N, C-alpha and C positions, 0 to 999 in steps of 0.2 A: 504494500499500500504506499502510495506517495505521501510525503510529509504534509502537504496541504490538505489531504483527504482524512488525516488522522484527527481524532478528538484530542482534547488536552491531556487526558491520562495516557493515551497511546504515545503521544509526542514526548511526554516526560519520561516514560519507560524507555523509549527508543534513545533518547538523549542520555539517560543513565547508562544504558548498555554500551553505547558508543564511547562514553567516558571511560568505562571500565576497560574496554578494549584498548583505547588510546593509552591508558595508564599502564596496563599489564603487558601489552605487546609492543606498542610503538615506543614506550618509554621504559622498557624493561630494565635498562641499565641505570635509570634515574631513580630518585627516591620514591616517586609515585608508583613505579613498577615494582620496586623492591619490596614495598609494603603489601603487595598482592591483595588489593582491595576487592571486595565482592559486592555485587548488587544484592540488596536485601529486599527493599520495597520502596515505593514512593506513592504520594497521593497528590494529584493535581488539585483536588478540592481543598485539601488541608495545607498545600504548599509545603510538603515535607519530602525528604529524600533520606534513605538509610543505606549506609554502606557498612560492611563488616570488614574488620582487619584482623587476621590471625596474628597473635602476639608471638613474634619469632625471637629466637635467642639473640640475634644481632641487635635487637631493639631494646635489650634489657639494660637497666642501670646496675650499679654494683650490688644491689640486694636481690636481683632476679625479677624485678617488676619492669613493666614497660616504662621506658624513660619518658619523663614529662614532655620533652621536646618532640618525641614521636607521637604522643597523644595530641599535641598541638598540631603536628603535621597531618594526622588523621582528620582533625577538625577542619583544617584549611583545605584539604583535598575534597572533603565531602561538601563543605559550604561552598567552595568554588564551583563545584559541579552544579549546584542548585542556582548559584548566582549567575552562572553562564547561561543556564536555561532561560532565565528571565531577561538577560541582557540580549538574547537573540544573536544577531550577527555581530554585535559589539564585543569588544575586548572588556573583560571585567577583572581588573587587578584588585588585590586586597588593599584596603586603606587602613583597617585596623582589625585586630583579633585579640580578644581578652579571654584568658582561660582561668578557670577556678578548679583546682584539683580537690577531689573529695576523698578518694581512697585508691589504692593501687590495684592494678590488674596484672595478673601473673603470666609469665611465658607459658604458652600452650593454650591459653584461653583465647577468646575472640572478643575484640572491642567492637561494640555496635555503636555507630555514630549516627544520630538523627539530626539533620539540619532543618530548620524552620525558617521560611521567608516571612518576616514580620511586616516588611514594607518593601514594595517593588515599584519604585518610581522610575522616571525617565533617566535620571542621572545617578541615582544612589539606590542601592539595594541593602537593606538591613536584615540581618539574620541572627538567630540564636541556635545553639546546639546542645545536645546532651550526649554523654557517652555512658554506656552500660557494659558490665561484664556479662557475656553470654552464659557463663558457667553459674554465676550467683544471682544474676538479675539486678544486682546493686548498681547504683549511680557511681560512676568513676570520676566524671568531670562535667562541668558546664562551661558554656562560652557564648560570646557575642561578637559579631563581626559586621563590618561595613565594607561594601564593595562599590567601586565606581564603574558605571557603564560608559566606556569610551567608544565614541563613534569612529570605528576603524576606517570607514571610507573618508570621512572628513579629516581625520588625522593624517592620512596618506597623501592628501592633496598638497601640492607645492605651496610653500609660504610666499605671500606677496610682499 
């Protein structure tokens, strides 16, 4: 089915699956690919997207839990996918990302990150996120982020 014939939910699911492929195949040697993200779910109606991240040994801190920087990376990767969905053809760089850590998540577990688009304007997209341990169901961290929608066509035009 062509993109213009899909409903919102179908478009969001297609976008999420393309993002996972880009991360895990096209960027396999970069941090996005190394994290081996998985599409879990999305809701066009609720403006949410959930990716899962298997907690791998190389992501561990000195006590065997997922390093806080890796949790932040999982947030940024998931939130960015949702921000890009709402940006459409525009580029959507991160303006800010604030993370609050609640409890650790161990190597061998899966970090489930859900991003929520709280405001999707023409220029700015505001999002929040939550991360849970798949093994325990407990909250691991929360976050809030702002992304800018940059008109890539306008930005590529020569300056006068």
